[in-house]
N, C-alpha and C positions, 0 to 999 in steps of 0.2 A: 190682335189679331182682325183676320175681316169674318162676315160671318156668310154663309151660301148666297143672304139677299141682298147683301153690298156689292160682290164681286160681278151680279148680274148689272150693276150702275156702271161699274169700270173695267175697260175694255181690260181682256187680258195679258194681252200685253204691258198695258200702264202697273198690272196689278206685281206684274214680274221686276219692273221698270222701277217701282219704287220700292221695293223690296231687296232687293239685288243692288240699287245704286249705292247704300250707307255700308255696302260688307267689300265692296269693290273699295271704296275710298278706306274704308278703314286697313284693305291690304296693301295698299297703296303710299300708304302714311305709316305704315310698320319697316318700309321697306326703305329702311336708311342709306343707303346703297344706288336707289333712282334708277335698281334694271328693269322693273318695269316698265318705269316711263320712258326709256329708250329703247324699249321694245313698240309701244302703244300710249295712247293718251287715256288719258280716264274713259274719254267716252268712245273710245274703237275695243278697250276693255269690257267697257259694261256690253257693249253690242254682243262681243264674244260669248261673256257670260252668260248672259240673256238667250242666247241662241242657244248656248249647249245643253244651261239647264229645262228650256221651253220645251226642246227637242227630247231631252230622255228625261222631266218631273211631271207629272200630269198636276195642272192648278189645282184638285185637290187638295192631293200630296203638299206639295208646295208650299199652300195657305198653312196647310197644319206643320210643315217641321217647324220643328226647333232652332232657334239663331245659330246655334255653336253646331250644329249641325250640314246646316247650311254655309255657317262660313268656312266647315272643312271641305265641302265639293269646290265652293270659290278660290280656295285658298290652295287646292292641287289643280281646278283645271288654269290656273294663273301658271303657278311653275311648268306643269306641262307643255302650255302652249311656247311658255320661254325656252324649253330647254330644247324643243322641237324645231322650235325658228334656230338655233343654236346648232341645231347638228344638218339644218339646210347649209349652213354658212361653212361645214368644214370641207374641206378638199378633200380628193378621193383618197388620196395619202394622209388625212388626220383620219377620216373614218376608218378607214381600214385598222389603222393604231386602238381605236374606239373600240370597235367591231370587237379585237382581239384581248380587248380589258372587258370585256363584259362575261360575267359570269354564266358559261351554260346551264340550264335548268334540265 
C-alpha cells in the first residue's frame, strides 16, 4: 500500500492507474467469451473505470480500500457499462419488450 508521503510524490491519476490496471486486466482475462473486449479496448476500459472511480472514491479511501472490494467495484462498473451499451443498441420495439419484462418495484 501507499503511505500519505508516497502519494504526494505520485500524481493522483497515476495512483489510480497503477492500482486499477491489474484489476481491469483481471476482469478482461476472466471474460472467456471476450464480450468486454468487443465493447472497448483494455485502455478504454481503464480510462472509463478510472474516471468513474476518481469521481466517486476519494484518493484517501481509494488507497486504503481492500483489493477484493475495489475489484467488486471494477466488475460492477464494467458490467453496467456493457449492459447500458446493449440497451442503446435496442430498437424501440426491443426496448418496449425489455421494459415490459422488468419487474416493477
